C-alpha positions, 0 to 999 in steps of 0.5 A: 499500500502506498503512502502519501506524506507519511500517511497510508493510502486507504485502498477503497478510496484510491480505487473509487477515485481511479474508477471516477478518473477512468470513466471521466477520461472515456468521455462519451464512450461508456464502459462495460463492467468487465472492461473496468474490472480489467483496467483497474485490476480488481475482481468483477464482483468488487467492481460491481459493488463499487459501481452500484454504490456510486450509482446510487449517489449520483457519481456514476450513471448506467443505461437502461440495461444496466450494462453500460457505465459512465461518469454521473452528474455529481462529478459535474456538480463537484467540478463546478463547485471547484471553479466557484470556490477558486479565488483566482478563477473568480478574479480572472474571469472579468479580464477574459471578458475584456480580452474577448471583447477587444480581440473577438477571439477565443480566450482561455484560462488553464491550470497546470495539472501534472503533465496536463493543462485543465481548462478553468475558463473559456470565452468563445469567439463569436466568429469561430464556433468550432473550437473544441476547448471547453472548461474541464477539458484537459490537453497535454501541456507540451502540445498547447499555448497554455501548457507551453507558457507554464512549462517555460516557467519551470526548469527544463529538468522537470520535463519527462524524457519523452517521446510525447503524444502527437496530437497534430503533425506539428506537435513537438514530440521530443525533449529536445525540440520541446526545450528549444521551443520553451527557450524561445518562449522565455526570450519573447515572454509568451508561448506560440502554438502553431497548430500543435494541439488543434489543426487550423488553430494558433494560440498565444499563451501568457503565464500568470506569475501571481503564484510560485511555482507558476500554475495558471496561464491565459491564452488567445486562440485564432483560426490560421485563416484569420491571422495576419501579422497585424492581428498577431501583433494586436493579440500579443499587446492586448494579452500582455496588457491583460496579464499585467492587470491580472497580476496586479489585481490577484495579490490584492484579491488574495487577502486572507484567502486560503493558499491551496497547495 
C-alpha cells in the first residue's frame, strides 16, 4: 500500500477515485463492467458493488440495461463547485471578458495539472464556434499555448524524457524540440502554438506569475485563416496588457484567502 506524506493510502478510496478518473477520461464512450474490472485489476464482483454504490449517489450513471457505465452528474456539480470556490478563477474571469471583447477571439484560462493543462474558463469567439476547447477539458501541456507558457516557467529538468504524444503533425514530440521551443518562449515572454494541439488553430499563451511555482496561464486562440501579422501583433499587445492587469489585481484580491497547494 502506498503512502502520501507519511499517511497510508486508503485502498477503497484510491480505487473509487481511479474508477471515476477512468470513466471521466472515456468521455462519451461508456464502459462495460468487465472492461473496468480489467483496467483497474479488481475482481468483477468488487467492481460491480463499487459501481452500484456510486450509481446510488449520482457519481456514476448506467443505461437502461444496466450494462454500460459512465460518469455521473455529481462529478459535474463537484467540478463546478471547484471553479466557484477558486479565488483565482473569480478574479480572472472579468479580464477574459475584456480580452474577448477587445480581440473577438477565443480566450482561455488553464491550470497546470501534472503533465496536462486543465481548462478552467473559456470565452468563445463569436466568429469561430468550432473550437473543441471547453471548461474541464485537459490537454497535454507540451501541445498547447497554455501548457508551453507554464512549462517555460519551470526548469527543463522537470520535463519527462519523452517521446510525447502527437496530437497533430506539428506537435513537438521530443524533449530536444520542446526545450528549444521553451527557450524561445522565455526569450519572447509568451508561447506560440502553431497548430500543435488543434489543426487550423494558432494559440498565444501567457503565464500568470501571481503564484510560485507558476500554475495558471491565459491564452488567445485564432484560426489560421484569420491571423495576419497585424492581428498577431494586436493579440500579443492586448494579452500582455490583460496579464499585467490580472497580476496586479490577484495579490490584492487574495487577502486572507486560503492558499491551496
